[in-house]
Every structure is written in structure tokens, then in C-alpha cells.
N, CA, C and O atoms as a printed pandas DataFrame, in Angstrom:
     atom_number atom_name residue_name chain_id  residue_number  x_coord  y_coord  z_coord
0              1         N          MET        A               1 -170.114 -143.211   90.624
1              2        CA          MET        A               1 -169.522 -143.215   91.952
2              3         C          MET        A               1 -170.467 -142.458   92.879
3              4         O          MET        A               1 -170.785 -141.293   92.642
4              5         N          GLU        A               2 -170.902 -143.119   93.914
5              6        CA          GLU        A               2 -171.767 -142.471   94.896
6              7         C          GLU        A               2 -170.926 -142.111   96.109
7              8         O          GLU        A               2 -170.359 -142.983   96.768
8              9         N          VAL        A               3 -170.852 -140.817   96.396
9             10        CA          VAL        A               3 -170.102 -140.335   97.549
10            11         C          VAL        A               3 -171.032 -139.435   98.337
11            12         O          VAL        A               3 -171.724 -138.588   97.771
12            13         N          ARG        A               4 -171.043 -139.627   99.656
13            14        CA          ARG        A               4 -171.902 -138.820  100.515
14            15         C          ARG        A               4 -171.055 -137.875  101.357
15            16         O          ARG        A               4 -169.872 -138.118  101.593
16            17         N          ALA        A               5 -171.680 -136.801  101.800
17            18        CA          ALA        A               5 -170.992 -135.848  102.665
18            19         C          ALA        A               5 -170.592 -136.528  103.970
19            20         O          ALA        A               5 -171.257 -137.452  104.438
20            21         N          THR        A               6 -169.500 -136.057  104.539
21            22        CA          THR        A               6 -169.008 -136.581  105.807
22            23         C          THR        A               6 -169.402 -135.582  106.881
23            24         O          THR        A               6 -168.696 -134.603  107.121
24            25         N          ARG        A               7 -170.543 -135.836  107.532
25            26        CA          ARG        A               7 -171.080 -134.883  108.499
26            27         C          ARG        A               7 -170.982 -135.369  109.947
27            28         O          ARG        A               7 -170.926 -134.557  110.871
28            29         N          THR        A               8 -170.961 -136.662  110.143
29            30        CA          THR        A               8 -170.962 -137.208  111.505
30            31         C          THR        A               8 -169.713 -138.052  111.727
31            32         O          THR        A               8 -168.981 -138.383  110.795
32            33         N          GLU        A               9 -169.500 -138.385  112.987
33            34        CA          GLU        A               9 -168.365 -139.250  113.328
34            35         C          GLU        A               9 -168.512 -140.613  112.655
35            36         O          GLU        A               9 -167.522 -141.209  112.230
36            37         N          ALA        A              10 -169.752 -141.107  112.559
37            38        CA          ALA        A              10 -169.993 -142.396  111.899
38            39         C          ALA        A              10 -169.651 -142.305  110.411
39            40         O          ALA        A              10 -169.062 -143.231  109.852
40            41         N          ASP        A              11 -170.017 -141.193  109.769
41            42        CA          ASP        A              11 -169.666 -140.983  108.355
42            43         C          ASP        A              11 -168.145 -140.960  108.191
43            44         O          ASP        A              11 -167.592 -141.548  107.262
44            45         N          TYR        A              12 -167.493 -140.269  109.112
45            46        CA          TYR        A              12 -166.039 -140.143  109.085
46            47         C          TYR        A              12 -165.366 -141.512  109.219
47            48         O          TYR        A              12 -164.455 -141.839  108.458
48            49         N          LEU        A              13 -165.820 -142.303  110.187
49            50        CA          LEU        A              13 -165.229 -143.626  110.393
50            51         C          LEU        A              13 -165.479 -144.549  109.201
51            52         O          LEU        A              13 -164.612 -145.337  108.825
52            53         N          ALA        A              14 -166.664 -144.447  108.613
53            54        CA          ALA        A              14 -166.967 -145.255  107.423
54            55         C          ALA        A              14 -166.067 -144.848  106.262
55            56         O          ALA        A              14 -165.596 -145.704  105.513
56            57         N          ALA        A              15 -165.826 -143.545  106.108
57            58        CA          ALA        A              15 -164.945 -143.062  105.039
58            59         C          ALA        A              15 -163.519 -143.562  105.265
59            60         O          ALA        A              15 -162.842 -143.954  104.314
60            61         N          LEU        A              16 -163.059 -143.550  106.521
61            62        CA          LEU        A              16 -161.722 -144.065  106.826
62            63         C          LEU        A              16 -161.594 -145.544  106.470
63            64         O          LEU        A              16 -160.580 -145.976  105.925
64            65         N          GLN        A              17 -162.633 -146.310  106.785
65            66        CA          GLN        A              17 -162.610 -147.745  106.444
66            67         C          GLN        A              17 -162.549 -147.944  104.937
67            68         O          GLN        A              17 -161.803 -148.789  104.442
68            69         N          GLU        A              18 -163.335 -147.164  104.218
69            70        CA          GLU        A              18 -163.353 -147.281  102.758
70            71         C          GLU        A              18 -162.003 -146.888  102.163
71            72         O          GLU        A              18 -161.521 -147.533  101.232
72            73         N          VAL        A              19 -161.397 -145.839  102.697
73            74        CA          VAL        A              19 -160.074 -145.418  102.222
74            75         C          VAL        A              19 -159.057 -146.518  102.484
75            76         O          VAL        A              19 -158.229 -146.814  101.622
76            77         N          SER        A              20 -159.110 -147.119  103.651
77            78        CA          SER        A              20 -158.193 -148.214  103.979
78            79         C          SER        A              20 -158.340 -149.364  102.987
79            80         O          SER        A              20 -157.351 -149.923  102.514
80            81         N          ARG        A              21 -159.587 -149.705  102.682
81            82        CA          ARG        A              21 -159.846 -150.786  101.721
82            83         C          ARG        A              21 -159.304 -150.423  100.334
83            84         O          ARG        A              21 -158.704 -151.254   99.652
84            85         N          LEU        A              22 -159.524 -149.177   99.935
85            86        CA          LEU        A              22 -159.059 -148.752   98.609
86            87         C          LEU        A              22 -157.538 -148.693   98.534
87            88         O          LEU        A              22 -156.952 -149.037   97.508
88            89         N          ILE        A              23 -156.904 -148.262   99.610
89            90        CA          ILE        A              23 -155.438 -148.204   99.619
90            91         C          ILE        A              23 -154.862 -149.606   99.444
91            92         O          ILE        A              23 -153.860 -149.786   98.753
92            93         N          ASP        A              24 -155.489 -150.588  100.064
93            94        CA          ASP        A              24 -155.027 -151.971   99.925
94            95         C          ASP        A              24 -155.112 -152.450   98.476
95            96         O          ASP        A              24 -154.333 -153.303   98.050
96            97         N          LEU        A              25 -156.063 -151.898   97.723
97            98        CA          LEU        A              25 -156.200 -152.267   96.304
98            99         C          LEU        A              25 -155.122 -151.621   95.437
99           100         O          LEU        A              25 -154.835 -152.091   94.336
100          101         N          ASP        A              26 -154.526 -150.536   95.947
101          102        CA          ASP        A              26 -153.496 -149.791   95.213
102          103         C          ASP        A              26 -153.963 -149.445   93.790
103          104         O          ASP        A              26 -153.325 -149.839   92.814
104          105         N          PRO        A              27 -155.085 -148.702   93.676
105          106        CA          PRO        A              27 -155.627 -148.419   92.348
106          107         C          PRO        A              27 -154.841 -147.333   91.611
107          108         O          PRO        A              27 -154.174 -146.504   92.230
108          109         N          LEU        A              28 -154.929 -147.354   90.301
109          110        CA          LEU        A              28 -154.389 -146.259   89.497
110          111         C          LEU        A              28 -155.242 -145.029   89.780
111          112         O          LEU        A              28 -156.458 -145.145   89.933
112          113         N          MET        A              29 -154.627 -143.857   89.851
113          114        CA          MET        A              29 -155.370 -142.660   90.222
114          115         C          MET        A              29 -156.431 -142.270   89.198
115          116         O          MET        A              29 -157.415 -141.621   89.551
116          117         N          ASP        A              30 -156.248 -142.655   87.934
117          118        CA          ASP        A              30 -157.250 -142.288   86.930
118          119         C          ASP        A              30 -158.315 -143.370   86.745
119          120         O          ASP        A              30 -159.128 -143.288   85.824
120          121         N          SER        A              31 -158.315 -144.370   87.606
121          122        CA          SER        A              31 -159.340 -145.417   87.570
122          123         C          SER        A              31 -160.489 -145.008   88.500
123          124         O          SER        A              31 -160.299 -144.150   89.361
124          125         N          PRO        A              32 -161.668 -145.602   88.344
125          126        CA          PRO        A              32 -162.774 -145.270   89.256
126          127         C          PRO        A              32 -162.421 -145.458   90.746
127          128         O          PRO        A              32 -162.742 -144.579   91.547
128          129         N          PRO        A              33 -161.778 -146.562   91.146
129          130        CA          PRO        A              33 -161.403 -146.667   92.567
130          131         C          PRO        A              33 -160.386 -145.598   92.987
131          132         O          PRO        A              33 -160.432 -145.104   94.113
132          133         N          GLY        A              34 -159.481 -145.251   92.090
133          134        CA          GLY        A              34 -158.500 -144.207   92.394
134          135         C          GLY        A              34 -159.152 -142.852   92.570
135          136         O          GLY        A              34 -158.775 -142.085   93.456
136          137         N          GLU        A              35 -160.129 -142.554   91.731
137          138        CA          GLU        A              35 -160.848 -141.295   91.854
138          139         C          GLU        A              35 -161.671 -141.279   93.142
139          140         O          GLU        A              35 -161.752 -140.252   93.815
140          141         N          ARG        A              36 -162.276 -142.405   93.483
141          142        CA          ARG        A              36 -163.044 -142.494   94.731
142          143         C          ARG        A              36 -162.124 -142.276   95.928
143          144         O          ARG        A              36 -162.492 -141.585   96.877
144          145         N          LEU        A              37 -160.947 -142.856   95.886
145          146        CA          LEU        A              37 -159.963 -142.679   96.951
146          147         C          LEU        A              37 -159.602 -141.199   97.108
147          148         O          LEU        A              37 -159.525 -140.690   98.227
148          149         N          GLU        A              38 -159.387 -140.527   96.007
149          150        CA          GLU        A              38 -159.029 -139.102   96.047
150          151         C          GLU        A              38 -160.166 -138.258   96.629
151          152         O          GLU        A              38 -159.925 -137.378   97.455
152          153         N          VAL        A              39 -161.393 -138.524   96.204
153          154        CA          VAL        A              39 -162.545 -137.770   96.701
154          155         C          VAL        A              39 -162.753 -138.028   98.196
155          156         O          VAL        A              39 -162.973 -137.088   98.961
156          157         N          LEU        A              40 -162.686 -139.278   98.611
157          158        CA          LEU        A              40 -162.846 -139.596  100.029
158          159         C          LEU        A              40 -161.738 -138.952  100.865
159          160         O          LEU        A              40 -161.990 -138.468  101.969
160          161         N          GLY        A              41 -160.537 -138.949  100.348
161          162        CA          GLY        A              41 -159.426 -138.309  101.055
162          163         C          GLY        A              41 -159.680 -136.826  101.270
163          164         O          GLY        A              41 -159.388 -136.286  102.337
164          165         N          THR        A              42 -160.221 -136.174  100.259
165          166        CA          THR        A              42 -160.542 -134.749  100.378
166          167         C          THR        A              42 -161.635 -134.521  101.421
167          168         O          THR        A              42 -161.545 -133.590  102.221
168          169         N          LEU        A              43 -162.662 -135.363  101.414
169          170        CA          LEU        A              43 -163.732 -135.246  102.404
170          171         C          LEU        A              43 -163.208 -135.474  103.823
171          172         O          LEU        A              43 -163.593 -134.770  104.757
172          173         N          ILE        A              44 -162.334 -136.457  103.972
173          174        CA          ILE        A              44 -161.753 -136.753  105.287
174          175         C          ILE        A              44 -160.912 -135.576  105.771
175          176         O          ILE        A              44 -160.998 -135.197  106.939
176          177         N          GLN        A              45 -160.105 -134.998  104.891
177          178        CA          GLN        A              45 -159.292 -133.839  105.266
178          179         C          GLN        A              45 -160.160 -132.688  105.741
179          180         O          GLN        A              45 -159.850 -132.047  106.745
180          181         N          ALA        A              46 -161.243 -132.424  105.028
181          182        CA          ALA        A              46 -162.142 -131.330  105.403
182          183         C          ALA        A              46 -162.788 -131.607  106.761
183          184         O          ALA        A              46 -162.894 -130.703  107.590
184          185         N          TYR        A              47 -163.216 -132.839  106.993
185          186        CA          TYR        A              47 -163.832 -133.199  108.272
186          187         C          TYR        A              47 -162.826 -133.028  109.410
187          188         O          TYR        A              47 -163.153 -132.466  110.455
188          189         N          GLU        A              48 -161.611 -133.511  109.204
189          190        CA          GLU        A              48 -160.588 -133.417  110.248
190          191         C          GLU        A              48 -160.218 -131.963  110.535
191          192         O          GLU        A              48 -159.986 -131.603  111.689
192          193         N          ALA        A              49 -160.162 -131.133  109.507
193          194        CA          ALA        A              49 -159.836 -129.721  109.713
194          195         C          ALA        A              49 -160.907 -129.036  110.565
195          196         O          ALA        A              49 -160.593 -128.170  111.380
196          197         N          ARG        A              50 -162.162 -129.423  110.376
197          198        CA          ARG        A              50 -163.260 -128.838  111.148
198          199         C          ARG        A              50 -163.323 -129.382  112.564
199          200         O          ARG        A              50 -163.522 -128.618  113.509
200          201         N          HIS        A              51 -163.158 -130.682  112.728
201          202        CA          HIS        A              51 -163.396 -131.324  114.016
202          203         C          HIS        A              51 -162.146 -131.623  114.837
203          204         O          HIS        A              51 -162.240 -131.792  116.053
204          205         N          TYR        A              52 -160.998 -131.692  114.211
205          206        CA          TYR        A              52 -159.752 -131.991  114.914
206          207         C          TYR        A              52 -158.651 -131.023  114.480
207          208         O          TYR        A              52 -157.612 -131.453  113.980
208          209         N          PRO        A              53 -158.873 -129.713  114.667
209          210        CA          PRO        A              53 -157.856 -128.756  114.209
210          211         C          PRO        A              53 -156.554 -128.916  114.997
211          212         O          PRO        A              53 -156.562 -129.250  116.182
212          213         N          ILE        A              54 -155.465 -128.675  114.325
213          214        CA          ILE        A              54 -154.143 -128.750  114.952
214          215         C          ILE        A              54 -153.553 -127.343  114.926
215          216         O          ILE        A              54 -153.338 -126.764  113.862
216          217         N          ASP        A              55 -153.298 -126.808  116.112
217          218        CA          ASP        A              55 -152.718 -125.480  116.201
218          219         C          ASP        A              55 -151.266 -125.521  115.729
219          220         O          ASP        A              55 -150.571 -126.517  115.928
220          221         N          PRO        A              56 -150.810 -124.433  115.101
221          222        CA          PRO        A              56 -149.414 -124.397  114.674
222          223         C          PRO        A              56 -148.484 -124.502  115.888
223          224         O          PRO        A              56 -148.792 -123.999  116.969
224          225         N          THR        A              57 -147.364 -125.153  115.690
225          226        CA          THR        A              57 -146.377 -125.333  116.746
226          227         C          THR        A              57 -145.534 -124.073  116.885
227          228         O          THR        A              57 -145.164 -123.447  115.891
228          229         N          ASP        A              58 -145.235 -123.710  118.118
229          230        CA          ASP        A              58 -144.331 -122.601  118.379
230          231         C          ASP        A              58 -142.934 -123.039  117.931
231          232         O          ASP        A              58 -142.474 -124.108  118.331
232          233         N          PRO        A              59 -142.251 -122.237  117.111
233          234        CA          PRO        A              59 -140.938 -122.654  116.592
234          235         C          PRO        A              59 -139.915 -122.972  117.687
235          236         O          PRO        A              59 -139.144 -123.924  117.561
236          237         N          ILE        A              60 -139.909 -122.182  118.749
237          238        CA          ILE        A              60 -138.956 -122.424  119.839
238          239         C          ILE        A              60 -139.248 -123.755  120.513
239          240         O          ILE        A              60 -138.332 -124.522  120.811
240          241         N          ASP        A              61 -140.539 -124.031  120.754
241          242        CA          ASP        A              61 -140.913 -125.314  121.359
242          243         C          ASP        A              61 -140.527 -126.477  120.459
243          244         O          ASP        A              61 -140.119 -127.530  120.949
244          245         N          ALA        A              62 -140.652 -126.299  119.146
245          246        CA          ALA        A              62 -140.280 -127.359  118.205
246          247         C          ALA        A              62 -138.782 -127.627  118.262
247          248         O          ALA        A              62 -138.353 -128.780  118.232
248          249         N          ILE        A              63 -137.991 -126.572  118.345
249          250        CA          ILE        A              63 -136.531 -126.733  118.430
250          251         C          ILE        A              63 -136.157 -127.429  119.736
251          252         O          ILE        A              63 -135.329 -128.339  119.747
252          253         N          LYS        A              64 -136.775 -126.994  120.837
253          254        CA          LYS        A              64 -136.484 -127.620  122.138
254          255         C          LYS        A              64 -136.882 -129.092  122.143
255          256         O          LYS        A              64 -136.166 -129.929  122.693
256          257         N          PHE        A              65 -138.022 -129.411  121.533
257          258        CA          PHE        A              65 -138.466 -130.795  121.464
258          259         C          PHE        A              65 -137.471 -131.635  120.671
259          260         O          PHE        A              65 -137.094 -132.728  121.095
260          261         N          ARG        A              66 -137.052 -131.123  119.530
261          262        CA          ARG        A              66 -136.099 -131.867  118.686
262          263         C          ARG        A              66 -134.759 -132.044  119.399
263          264         O          ARG        A              66 -134.136 -133.103  119.318
264          265         N          MET        A              67 -134.329 -131.003  120.091
265          266        CA          MET        A              67 -133.074 -131.108  120.845
266          267         C          MET        A              67 -133.200 -132.189  121.913
267          268         O          MET        A              67 -132.294 -133.003  122.091
268          269         N          ASP        A              68 -134.325 -132.194  122.621
269          270        CA          ASP        A              68 -134.551 -133.192  123.662
270          271         C          ASP        A              68 -134.549 -134.601  123.067
271          272         O          ASP        A              68 -133.966 -135.519  123.643
272          273         N          GLN        A              69 -135.198 -134.770  121.922
273          274        CA          GLN        A              69 -135.250 -136.073  121.262
274          275         C          GLN        A              69 -133.862 -136.560  120.835
275          276         O          GLN        A              69 -133.596 -137.761  120.803
276          277         N          SER        A              70 -132.982 -135.605  120.509
277          278        CA          SER        A              70 -131.638 -135.946  120.049
278          279         C          SER        A              70 -130.612 -135.939  121.176
279          280         O          SER        A              70 -129.435 -136.222  120.951
280          281         N          GLY        A              71 -131.057 -135.616  122.389
281          282        CA          GLY        A              71 -130.127 -135.581  123.514
282          283         C          GLY        A              71 -129.169 -134.411  123.443
283          284         O          GLY        A              71 -128.053 -134.499  123.956
284          285         N          LEU        A              72 -129.580 -133.309  122.814
285          286        CA          LEU        A              72 -128.711 -132.137  122.683
286          287         C          LEU        A              72 -128.996 -131.116  123.762
287          288         O          LEU        A              72 -130.099 -131.052  124.305
288          289         N          THR        A              73 -127.980 -130.314  124.066
289          290        CA          THR        A              73 -128.139 -129.199  125.005
290          291         C          THR        A              73 -127.832 -127.910  124.254
291          292         O          THR        A              73 -127.415 -127.936  123.097
292          293         N          VAL        A              74 -128.046 -126.770  124.935
293          294        CA          VAL        A              74 -127.755 -125.479  124.316
294          295         C          VAL        A              74 -126.273 -125.406  123.958
295          296         O          VAL        A              74 -125.925 -124.814  122.937
296          297         N          LYS        A              75 -125.391 -125.992  124.770
297          298        CA          LYS        A              75 -123.959 -125.994  124.494
298          299         C          LYS        A              75 -123.653 -126.669  123.154
299          300         O          LYS        A              75 -122.694 -126.291  122.481
300          301         N          ASP        A              76 -124.442 -127.643  122.768
301          302        CA          ASP        A              76 -124.211 -128.368  121.517
302          303         C          ASP        A              76 -124.483 -127.481  120.296
303          304         O          ASP        A              76 -124.047 -127.801  119.191
304          305         N          LEU        A              77 -125.196 -126.376  120.491
305          306        CA          LEU        A              77 -125.511 -125.491  119.368
306          307         C          LEU        A              77 -124.395 -124.490  119.088
307          308         O          LEU        A              77 -124.358 -123.878  118.021
308          309         N          VAL        A              78 -123.488 -124.323  120.046
309          310        CA          VAL        A              78 -122.383 -123.393  119.864
310          311         C          VAL        A              78 -121.307 -124.069  119.026
311          312         O          VAL        A              78 -120.878 -125.180  119.339
312          313         N          PRO        A              79 -120.864 -123.391  117.945
313          314        CA          PRO        A              79 -119.838 -124.038  117.095
314          315         C          PRO        A              79 -118.511 -124.204  117.789
315          316         O          PRO        A              79 -117.566 -124.727  117.198
């Protein structure tokens, strides 16, 4: 199995395409394609963590967002 480091956006996009192709094959995890899928997934995760970090959500903002999505008000939280 030849796997290269994911250093550029082009490498990242190529890895995403390969993962998509492998997912369509639905390989067994202990097969060569399954192992390649796992390795590429790890490389993609590392690239995304470096280049597209996601800040943790403020808990209060998350509650307010969920309430808004559900059409709830503060009054709805009172038993």
C-alpha cells in the first residue's frame, strides 16, 4: 500500500476522492482496501485539524441555538 503525506490542498482533495471511492466499495476493515481507507481517514483528520480547526462551542450558545431550532422560549424550560 503506497500512502503519501497530505501536505497540500491538492493532496487533501485527492485523499478525499480516494476515500469516497473506497467507501463505495464497502471493504472489510482487515482487507487491504479497508486498511487503506483507515490510513487515509487518519491523514485527512490530521490535515483538517491543522487547516480547518473548529473552536469549541459555548454551551449557552448551543442551548440557545437548539431552543431556537425547536421553537422553544425560556418559559418552556420552567416546569
